[in-house]
N, C-alpha and C positions, 0 to 999 in steps of 0.2 A: 941895070942896077949895079951900083958899085959895091965894093967890099964892105965899106962902113954901113951902107944901107942894109946889107944882108946881116951883118953883125948886130946891128940895132934890132932888126926883126927877130933874130934868134934870142937876144936878151929879153925883149918884150915878151916873147912866147914863153920863155923860161919863168919870167916873173908872174905871168898869168897862171901858169901851171902851179907854181908855188902857192899863190893866193888861193887857188881853187882847193888845193890840198889842205891848207890851213883852215879854210871854211868847213870842209868835210870833217876834219878832226875836231874842230871846235864844237860842231853840232853834236858830236858823240860824247864829249867830255861831261863829267859831272860839274856841278857849280863850283866846287872847291878846286878841282883841277883847272877849270877855266880861269878862275881868279888867280891861281898860282902862275899859270902860263902868262897871263896878262902882266902880272907884276914882274916877271922875268923875261919879257919879250925882247927879242934880239934886234928888232928893227921897228921903225915907225909904221911901216906898212902892216906888219904882223900885229902890232899893238892896235892899230885902227880896226883891223878885221875882228880881233878878239873883243874890242870895245863894242863893236856893233852887235856881236852875239850876246855880250853881257847886258846891253841895253834891251835887246829883244826879250831876254829872260826876266827883265825887270830888276836886275841886281845892282844897277847903277843909276 
């Protein structure tokens, strides 16, 4: 396994961990906090995760 393969694996793992953390945080947020975070999302991935939680709650 080459350097770039290891680096890609590390980045993929970090992204998965970040997404998991965002999902856990979103599940604990109030509706208004969730909508605020969605409106100010820093990336498309985070916005997609938050949108899924918003849809699950029936807010969108």
